[in-house]
PDB file of N, CA, C, O and CB in Angstrom:
ATOM      1  N   MET A   1      31.435  33.866  -5.182  1.00  0.00           N
ATOM      2  CA  MET A   1      31.410  33.698  -3.747  1.00  0.00           C
ATOM      3  C   MET A   1      30.005  33.348  -3.259  1.00  0.00           C
ATOM      4  O   MET A   1      29.849  32.554  -2.332  1.00  0.00           O
ATOM      5  CB  MET A   1      31.911  34.960  -3.065  1.00  0.00           C
ATOM      6  N   ALA A   2      28.998  33.931  -3.870  1.00  0.00           N
ATOM      7  CA  ALA A   2      27.623  33.632  -3.459  1.00  0.00           C
ATOM      8  C   ALA A   2      27.303  32.158  -3.678  1.00  0.00           C
ATOM      9  O   ALA A   2      26.602  31.543  -2.874  1.00  0.00           O
ATOM     10  CB  ALA A   2      26.624  34.510  -4.232  1.00  0.00           C
ATOM     11  N   ARG A   3      27.809  31.604  -4.747  1.00  0.00           N
ATOM     12  CA  ARG A   3      27.584  30.191  -5.036  1.00  0.00           C
ATOM     13  C   ARG A   3      28.160  29.317  -3.924  1.00  0.00           C
ATOM     14  O   ARG A   3      27.542  28.345  -3.490  1.00  0.00           O
ATOM     15  CB  ARG A   3      28.208  29.811  -6.389  1.00  0.00           C
ATOM     16  N   HIS A   4      29.359  29.690  -3.476  1.00  0.00           N
ATOM     17  CA  HIS A   4      30.006  28.933  -2.407  1.00  0.00           C
ATOM     18  C   HIS A   4      29.172  29.010  -1.123  1.00  0.00           C
ATOM     19  O   HIS A   4      28.996  28.007  -0.431  1.00  0.00           O
ATOM     20  CB  HIS A   4      31.440  29.466  -2.155  1.00  0.00           C
ATOM     21  N   ALA A   5      28.669  30.192  -0.813  1.00  0.00           N
ATOM     22  CA  ALA A   5      27.851  30.369   0.388  1.00  0.00           C
ATOM     23  C   ALA A   5      26.585  29.522   0.301  1.00  0.00           C
ATOM     24  O   ALA A   5      26.164  28.943   1.303  1.00  0.00           O
ATOM     25  CB  ALA A   5      27.486  31.855   0.582  1.00  0.00           C
ATOM     26  N   GLU A   6      25.977  29.440  -0.871  1.00  0.00           N
ATOM     27  CA  GLU A   6      24.778  28.610  -1.051  1.00  0.00           C
ATOM     28  C   GLU A   6      25.096  27.140  -0.808  1.00  0.00           C
ATOM     29  O   GLU A   6      24.331  26.429  -0.156  1.00  0.00           O
ATOM     30  CB  GLU A   6      24.196  28.797  -2.465  1.00  0.00           C
ATOM     31  N   LEU A   7      26.230  26.693  -1.336  1.00  0.00           N
ATOM     32  CA  LEU A   7      26.611  25.292  -1.155  1.00  0.00           C
ATOM     33  C   LEU A   7      26.879  24.977   0.319  1.00  0.00           C
ATOM     34  O   LEU A   7      26.474  23.927   0.818  1.00  0.00           O
ATOM     35  CB  LEU A   7      27.854  24.965  -1.997  1.00  0.00           C
ATOM     36  N   VAL A   8      27.557  25.885   1.006  1.00  0.00           N
ATOM     37  CA  VAL A   8      27.834  25.681   2.426  1.00  0.00           C
ATOM     38  C   VAL A   8      26.527  25.644   3.207  1.00  0.00           C
ATOM     39  O   VAL A   8      26.358  24.807   4.094  1.00  0.00           O
ATOM     40  CB  VAL A   8      28.761  26.792   2.971  1.00  0.00           C
ATOM     41  N   ARG A   9      25.604  26.544   2.887  1.00  0.00           N
ATOM     42  CA  ARG A   9      24.311  26.581   3.568  1.00  0.00           C
ATOM     43  C   ARG A   9      23.545  25.278   3.333  1.00  0.00           C
ATOM     44  O   ARG A   9      22.929  24.743   4.255  1.00  0.00           O
ATOM     45  CB  ARG A   9      23.480  27.787   3.084  1.00  0.00           C
ATOM     46  N   ALA A  10      23.582  24.772   2.104  1.00  0.00           N
ATOM     47  CA  ALA A  10      22.875  23.522   1.786  1.00  0.00           C
ATOM     48  C   ALA A  10      23.467  22.352   2.567  1.00  0.00           C
ATOM     49  O   ALA A  10      22.735  21.514   3.092  1.00  0.00           O
ATOM     50  CB  ALA A  10      22.940  23.233   0.270  1.00  0.00           C
ATOM     51  N   LEU A  11      24.795  22.302   2.639  1.00  0.00           N
ATOM     52  CA  LEU A  11      25.436  21.224   3.396  1.00  0.00           C
ATOM     53  C   LEU A  11      25.084  21.315   4.876  1.00  0.00           C
ATOM     54  O   LEU A  11      24.868  20.293   5.527  1.00  0.00           O
ATOM     55  CB  LEU A  11      26.960  21.271   3.214  1.00  0.00           C
ATOM     56  N   ALA A  12      25.025  22.522   5.405  1.00  0.00           N
ATOM     57  CA  ALA A  12      24.665  22.702   6.811  1.00  0.00           C
ATOM     58  C   ALA A  12      23.230  22.261   7.058  1.00  0.00           C
ATOM     59  O   ALA A  12      22.945  21.624   8.072  1.00  0.00           O
ATOM     60  CB  ALA A  12      24.849  24.168   7.233  1.00  0.00           C
ATOM     61  N   MET A  13      22.317  22.593   6.136  1.00  0.00           N
ATOM     62  CA  MET A  13      20.916  22.183   6.284  1.00  0.00           C
ATOM     63  C   MET A  13      20.797  20.664   6.283  1.00  0.00           C
ATOM     64  O   MET A  13      20.059  20.086   7.080  1.00  0.00           O
ATOM     65  CB  MET A  13      20.053  22.783   5.158  1.00  0.00           C
ATOM     66  N   ARG A  14      21.532  20.028   5.377  1.00  0.00           N
ATOM     67  CA  ARG A  14      21.475  18.567   5.300  1.00  0.00           C
ATOM     68  C   ARG A  14      22.045  17.933   6.560  1.00  0.00           C
ATOM     69  O   ARG A  14      21.497  16.956   7.071  1.00  0.00           O
ATOM     70  CB  ARG A  14      22.235  18.063   4.070  1.00  0.00           C
ATOM     71  N   ALA A  15      23.146  18.489   7.061  1.00  0.00           N
ATOM     72  CA  ALA A  15      23.756  17.947   8.274  1.00  0.00           C
ATOM     73  C   ALA A  15      22.819  18.100   9.466  1.00  0.00           C
ATOM     74  O   ALA A  15      22.690  17.187  10.281  1.00  0.00           O
ATOM     75  CB  ALA A  15      25.094  18.643   8.561  1.00  0.00           C
ATOM     76  N   LYS A  16      22.172  19.243   9.564  1.00  0.00           N
ATOM     77  CA  LYS A  16      21.243  19.468  10.677  1.00  0.00           C
ATOM     78  C   LYS A  16      20.058  18.504  10.580  1.00  0.00           C
ATOM     79  O   LYS A  16      19.610  17.961  11.589  1.00  0.00           O
ATOM     80  CB  LYS A  16      20.742  20.938  10.684  1.00  0.00           C
ATOM     81  N   ALA A  17      19.560  18.296   9.371  1.00  0.00           N
ATOM     82  CA  ALA A  17      18.447  17.368   9.181  1.00  0.00           C
ATOM     83  C   ALA A  17      18.854  15.950   9.564  1.00  0.00           C
ATOM     84  O   ALA A  17      18.092  15.237  10.215  1.00  0.00           O
ATOM     85  CB  ALA A  17      17.959  17.405   7.725  1.00  0.00           C
ATOM     86  N   ALA A  18      20.050  15.544   9.162  1.00  0.00           N
ATOM     87  CA  ALA A  18      20.525  14.200   9.484  1.00  0.00           C
ATOM     88  C   ALA A  18      20.686  14.033  10.996  1.00  0.00           C
ATOM     89  O   ALA A  18      20.353  12.981  11.542  1.00  0.00           O
ATOM     90  CB  ALA A  18      21.862  13.916   8.770  1.00  0.00           C
ATOM     91  N   LYS A  19      21.196  15.070  11.675  1.00  0.00           N
ATOM     92  CA  LYS A  19      21.357  15.000  13.120  1.00  0.00           C
ATOM     93  C   LYS A  19      20.002  14.892  13.811  1.00  0.00           C
ATOM     94  O   LYS A  19      19.846  14.113  14.751  1.00  0.00           O
ATOM     95  CB  LYS A  19      22.118  16.225  13.634  1.00  0.00           C
ATOM     96  N   GLU A  20      19.033  15.658  13.355  1.00  0.00           N
ATOM     97  CA  GLU A  20      17.703  15.587  13.967  1.00  0.00           C
ATOM     98  C   GLU A  20      17.083  14.213  13.769  1.00  0.00           C
ATOM     99  O   GLU A  20      16.482  13.666  14.693  1.00  0.00           O
ATOM    100  CB  GLU A  20      16.785  16.663  13.382  1.00  0.00           C
ATOM    101  N   ARG A  21      17.223  13.653  12.576  1.00  0.00           N
ATOM    102  CA  ARG A  21      16.684  12.306  12.333  1.00  0.00           C
ATOM    103  C   ARG A  21      17.376  11.288  13.222  1.00  0.00           C
ATOM    104  O   ARG A  21      16.719  10.425  13.804  1.00  0.00           O
ATOM    105  CB  ARG A  21      16.844  11.909  10.852  1.00  0.00           C
ATOM    106  N   ALA A  22      18.692  11.379  13.333  1.00  0.00           N
ATOM    107  CA  ALA A  22      19.441  10.430  14.164  1.00  0.00           C
ATOM    108  C   ALA A  22      19.085  10.583  15.638  1.00  0.00           C
ATOM    109  O   ALA A  22      18.893   9.591  16.343  1.00  0.00           O
ATOM    110  CB  ALA A  22      20.948  10.626  13.970  1.00  0.00           C
ATOM    111  N   ASP A  23      18.997  11.831  16.102  1.00  0.00           N
ATOM    112  CA  ASP A  23      18.623  12.068  17.498  1.00  0.00           C
ATOM    113  C   ASP A  23      17.210  11.546  17.764  1.00  0.00           C
ATOM    114  O   ASP A  23      16.950  10.932  18.799  1.00  0.00           O
ATOM    115  CB  ASP A  23      18.713  13.576  17.839  1.00  0.00           C
ATOM    116  N   GLY A  24      16.320  11.792  16.839  1.00  0.00           N
ATOM    117  CA  GLY A  24      14.944  11.318  16.993  1.00  0.00           C
ATOM    118  C   GLY A  24      14.884   9.807  17.065  1.00  0.00           C
ATOM    119  O   GLY A  24      14.139   9.240  17.864  1.00  0.00           O
ATOM    120  N   ALA A  25      15.679   9.154  16.217  1.00  0.00           N
ATOM    121  CA  ALA A  25      15.698   7.694  16.237  1.00  0.00           C
ATOM    122  C   ALA A  25      16.285   7.176  17.556  1.00  0.00           C
ATOM    123  O   ALA A  25      15.772   6.222  18.139  1.00  0.00           O
ATOM    124  CB  ALA A  25      16.508   7.152  15.043  1.00  0.00           C
ATOM    125  N   ALA A  26      17.354   7.809  18.012  1.00  0.00           N
ATOM    126  CA  ALA A  26      17.998   7.361  19.248  1.00  0.00           C
ATOM    127  C   ALA A  26      17.097   7.571  20.460  1.00  0.00           C
ATOM    128  O   ALA A  26      17.086   6.760  21.386  1.00  0.00           O
ATOM    129  CB  ALA A  26      19.319   8.097  19.450  1.00  0.00           C
ATOM    130  N   LEU A  27      16.351   8.657  20.444  1.00  0.00           N
ATOM    131  CA  LEU A  27      15.492   8.975  21.586  1.00  0.00           C
ATOM    132  C   LEU A  27      14.070   8.435  21.439  1.00  0.00           C
ATOM    133  O   LEU A  27      13.270   8.506  22.372  1.00  0.00           O
ATOM    134  CB  LEU A  27      15.441  10.466  21.781  1.00  0.00           C
ATOM    135  N   GLY A  28      13.767   7.901  20.266  1.00  0.00           N
ATOM    136  CA  GLY A  28      12.407   7.427  20.028  1.00  0.00           C
ATOM    137  C   GLY A  28      11.427   8.588  19.877  1.00  0.00           C
ATOM    138  O   GLY A  28      10.240   8.440  20.167  1.00  0.00           O
ATOM    139  N   ASP A  29      11.916   9.731  19.430  1.00  0.00           N
ATOM    140  CA  ASP A  29      11.108  10.948  19.313  1.00  0.00           C
ATOM    141  C   ASP A  29      10.665  11.126  17.856  1.00  0.00           C
ATOM    142  O   ASP A  29      11.449  11.550  17.007  1.00  0.00           O
ATOM    143  CB  ASP A  29      11.909  12.198  19.804  1.00  0.00           C
ATOM    144  N   GLU A  30       9.428  10.805  17.586  1.00  0.00           N
ATOM    145  CA  GLU A  30       8.899  10.904  16.223  1.00  0.00           C
ATOM    146  C   GLU A  30       8.882  12.345  15.716  1.00  0.00           C
ATOM    147  O   GLU A  30       9.045  12.585  14.520  1.00  0.00           O
ATOM    148  CB  GLU A  30       7.493  10.323  16.167  1.00  0.00           C
ATOM    149  N   ARG A  31       8.685  13.303  16.623  1.00  0.00           N
ATOM    150  CA  ARG A  31       8.652  14.706  16.212  1.00  0.00           C
ATOM    151  C   ARG A  31      10.005  15.130  15.638  1.00  0.00           C
ATOM    152  O   ARG A  31      10.057  15.815  14.616  1.00  0.00           O
ATOM    153  CB  ARG A  31       8.271  15.609  17.403  1.00  0.00           C
ATOM    154  N   LEU A  32      11.098  14.727  16.289  1.00  0.00           N
ATOM    155  CA  LEU A  32      12.430  15.058  15.791  1.00  0.00           C
ATOM    156  C   LEU A  32      12.710  14.372  14.463  1.00  0.00           C
ATOM    157  O   LEU A  32      13.281  14.975  13.555  1.00  0.00           O
ATOM    158  CB  LEU A  32      13.490  14.667  16.812  1.00  0.00           C
ATOM    159  N   LYS A  33      12.311  13.120  14.354  1.00  0.00           N
ATOM    160  CA  LYS A  33      12.537  12.403  13.096  1.00  0.00           C
ATOM    161  C   LYS A  33      11.779  13.073  11.956  1.00  0.00           C
ATOM    162  O   LYS A  33      12.319  13.224  10.860  1.00  0.00           O
ATOM    163  CB  LYS A  33      12.107  10.928  13.228  1.00  0.00           C
ATOM    164  N   GLU A  34      10.542  13.472  12.200  1.00  0.00           N
ATOM    165  CA  GLU A  34       9.741  14.131  11.170  1.00  0.00           C
ATOM    166  C   GLU A  34      10.345  15.479  10.801  1.00  0.00           C
ATOM    167  O   GLU A  34      10.386  15.836   9.624  1.00  0.00           O
ATOM    168  CB  GLU A  34       8.293  14.311  11.646  1.00  0.00           C
ATOM    169  N   LEU A  35      10.811  16.230  11.791  1.00  0.00           N
ATOM    170  CA  LEU A  35      11.443  17.511  11.527  1.00  0.00           C
ATOM    171  C   LEU A  35      12.682  17.317  10.652  1.00  0.00           C
ATOM    172  O   LEU A  35      12.905  18.091   9.721  1.00  0.00           O
ATOM    173  CB  LEU A  35      11.814  18.212  12.847  1.00  0.00           C
ATOM    174  N   GLY A  36      13.473  16.314  10.933  1.00  0.00           N
ATOM    175  CA  GLY A  36      14.648  16.003  10.118  1.00  0.00           C
ATOM    176  C   GLY A  36      14.272  15.631   8.699  1.00  0.00           C
ATOM    177  O   GLY A  36      14.926  16.065   7.750  1.00  0.00           O
ATOM    178  N   ARG A  37      13.222  14.831   8.541  1.00  0.00           N
ATOM    179  CA  ARG A  37      12.779  14.450   7.193  1.00  0.00           C
ATOM    180  C   ARG A  37      12.290  15.672   6.418  1.00  0.00           C
ATOM    181  O   ARG A  37      12.565  15.808   5.226  1.00  0.00           O
ATOM    182  CB  ARG A  37      11.661  13.388   7.270  1.00  0.00           C
ATOM    183  N   ARG A  38      11.564  16.558   7.100  1.00  0.00           N
ATOM    184  CA  ARG A  38      11.049  17.760   6.450  1.00  0.00           C
ATOM    185  C   ARG A  38      12.195  18.672   6.008  1.00  0.00           C
ATOM    186  O   ARG A  38      12.180  19.204   4.898  1.00  0.00           O
ATOM    187  CB  ARG A  38      10.100  18.516   7.397  1.00  0.00           C
ATOM    188  N   ARG A  39      13.181  18.848   6.878  1.00  0.00           N
ATOM    189  CA  ARG A  39      14.327  19.697   6.521  1.00  0.00           C
ATOM    190  C   ARG A  39      15.131  19.090   5.387  1.00  0.00           C
ATOM    191  O   ARG A  39      15.639  19.815   4.531  1.00  0.00           O
ATOM    192  CB  ARG A  39      15.231  19.917   7.735  1.00  0.00           C
ATOM    193  N   GLN A  40      15.255  17.773   5.368  1.00  0.00           N
ATOM    194  CA  GLN A  40      15.968  17.109   4.274  1.00  0.00           C
ATOM    195  C   GLN A  40      15.238  17.349   2.960  1.00  0.00           C
ATOM    196  O   GLN A  40      15.872  17.626   1.942  1.00  0.00           O
ATOM    197  CB  GLN A  40      16.108  15.591   4.546  1.00  0.00           C
ATOM    198  N   ALA A  41      13.930  17.246   2.970  1.00  0.00           N
ATOM    199  CA  ALA A  41      13.146  17.486   1.759  1.00  0.00           C
ATOM    200  C   ALA A  41      13.303  18.930   1.295  1.00  0.00           C
ATOM    201  O   ALA A  41      13.412  19.186   0.096  1.00  0.00           O
ATOM    202  CB  ALA A  41      11.662  17.165   2.003  1.00  0.00           C
ATOM    203  N   GLU A  42      13.316  19.874   2.233  1.00  0.00           N
ATOM    204  CA  GLU A  42      13.509  21.279   1.870  1.00  0.00           C
ATOM    205  C   GLU A  42      14.889  21.494   1.251  1.00  0.00           C
ATOM    206  O   GLU A  42      15.019  22.216   0.263  1.00  0.00           O
ATOM    207  CB  GLU A  42      13.334  22.183   3.106  1.00  0.00           C
ATOM    208  N   ALA A  43      15.907  20.878   1.819  1.00  0.00           N
ATOM    209  CA  ALA A  43      17.270  21.009   1.296  1.00  0.00           C
ATOM    210  C   ALA A  43      17.357  20.425  -0.109  1.00  0.00           C
ATOM    211  O   ALA A  43      18.002  21.005  -0.983  1.00  0.00           O
ATOM    212  CB  ALA A  43      18.283  20.310   2.229  1.00  0.00           C
ATOM    213  N   GLU A  44      16.714  19.285  -0.330  1.00  0.00           N
ATOM    214  CA  GLU A  44      16.733  18.673  -1.652  1.00  0.00           C
ATOM    215  C   GLU A  44      15.985  19.529  -2.666  1.00  0.00           C
ATOM    216  O   GLU A  44      16.409  19.639  -3.816  1.00  0.00           O
ATOM    217  CB  GLU A  44      16.127  17.276  -1.598  1.00  0.00           C
ATOM    218  N   ALA A  45      14.876  20.135  -2.251  1.00  0.00           N
ATOM    219  CA  ALA A  45      14.123  21.005  -3.156  1.00  0.00           C
ATOM    220  C   ALA A  45      14.943  22.228  -3.542  1.00  0.00           C
ATOM    221  O   ALA A  45      14.945  22.635  -4.704  1.00  0.00           O
ATOM    222  CB  ALA A  45      12.804  21.440  -2.509  1.00  0.00           C
ATOM    223  N   ARG A  46      15.637  22.815  -2.577  1.00  0.00           N
ATOM    224  CA  ARG A  46      16.499  23.971  -2.879  1.00  0.00           C
ATOM    225  C   ARG A  46      17.614  23.572  -3.827  1.00  0.00           C
ATOM    226  O   ARG A  46      17.932  24.312  -4.757  1.00  0.00           O
ATOM    227  CB  ARG A  46      17.095  24.563  -1.587  1.00  0.00           C
ATOM    228  N   ALA A  47      18.211  22.412  -3.601  1.00  0.00           N
ATOM    229  CA  ALA A  47      19.294  21.948  -4.470  1.00  0.00           C
ATOM    230  C   ALA A  47      18.769  21.731  -5.890  1.00  0.00           C
ATOM    231  O   ALA A  47      19.453  22.060  -6.859  1.00  0.00           O
ATOM    232  CB  ALA A  47      19.919  20.639  -3.918  1.00  0.00           C
ATOM    233  N   ALA A  48      17.577  21.189  -6.015  1.00  0.00           N
ATOM    234  CA  ALA A  48      16.998  20.962  -7.336  1.00  0.00           C
ATOM    235  C   ALA A  48      16.746  22.285  -8.050  1.00  0.00           C
ATOM    236  O   ALA A  48      16.977  22.397  -9.254  1.00  0.00           O
ATOM    237  CB  ALA A  48      15.692  20.165  -7.220  1.00  0.00           C
ATOM    238  N   ARG A  49      16.274  23.286  -7.310  1.00  0.00           N
ATOM    239  CA  ARG A  49      16.047  24.597  -7.927  1.00  0.00           C
ATOM    240  C   ARG A  49      17.365  25.214  -8.381  1.00  0.00           C
ATOM    241  O   ARG A  49      17.424  25.833  -9.443  1.00  0.00           O
ATOM    242  CB  ARG A  49      15.330  25.541  -6.943  1.00  0.00           C
ATOM    243  N   ARG A  50      18.430  25.051  -7.583  1.00  0.00           N
ATOM    244  CA  ARG A  50      19.731  25.598  -7.966  1.00  0.00           C
ATOM    245  C   ARG A  50      20.245  24.906  -9.222  1.00  0.00           C
ATOM    246  O   ARG A  50      20.793  25.553 -10.115  1.00  0.00           O
ATOM    247  CB  ARG A  50      20.747  25.443  -6.816  1.00  0.00           C
ATOM    248  N   ARG A  51      20.063  23.586  -9.287  1.00  0.00           N
ATOM    249  CA  ARG A  51      20.551  22.845 -10.449  1.00  0.00           C
ATOM    250  C   ARG A  51      19.782  23.231 -11.710  1.00  0.00           C
ATOM    251  O   ARG A  51      20.341  23.221 -12.807  1.00  0.00           O
ATOM    252  CB  ARG A  51      20.437  21.336 -10.205  1.00  0.00           C
ATOM    253  N   SER A  52      18.504  23.569 -11.558  1.00  0.00           N
ATOM    254  CA  SER A  52      17.704  23.917 -12.729  1.00  0.00           C
ATOM    255  C   SER A  52      17.954  25.355 -13.165  1.00  0.00           C
ATOM    256  O   SER A  52      17.499  25.763 -14.233  1.00  0.00           O
ATOM    257  CB  SER A  52      16.220  23.711 -12.437  1.00  0.00           C
ATOM    258  N   GLY A  53      18.670  26.125 -12.356  1.00  0.00           N
ATOM    259  CA  GLY A  53      19.008  27.485 -12.727  1.00  0.00           C
ATOM    260  C   GLY A  53      18.024  28.532 -12.264  1.00  0.00           C
ATOM    261  O   GLY A  53      18.084  29.675 -12.719  1.00  0.00           O
ATOM    262  N   HIS A  54      17.129  28.179 -11.382  1.00  0.00           N
ATOM    263  CA  HIS A  54      16.137  29.163 -10.900  1.00  0.00           C
ATOM    264  C   HIS A  54      16.453  29.631  -9.532  1.00  0.00           C
ATOM    265  O   HIS A  54      15.726  30.456  -8.978  1.00  0.00           O
ATOM    266  CB  HIS A  54      14.749  28.591 -10.916  1.00  0.00           C
TER     267      HIS A  54
END
């Protein structure tokens, strides 16, 4: 069950990052776009750690 919760959390993080990037692009807000890129990188780093078993 914990594994499932981690996967759901990762998907939510990615979705939130994508929404922030899209909102930033639509509004011309560089701060939102950067925040979305940063969150996407964090989500990818967490996924990589999970895949490596750590």
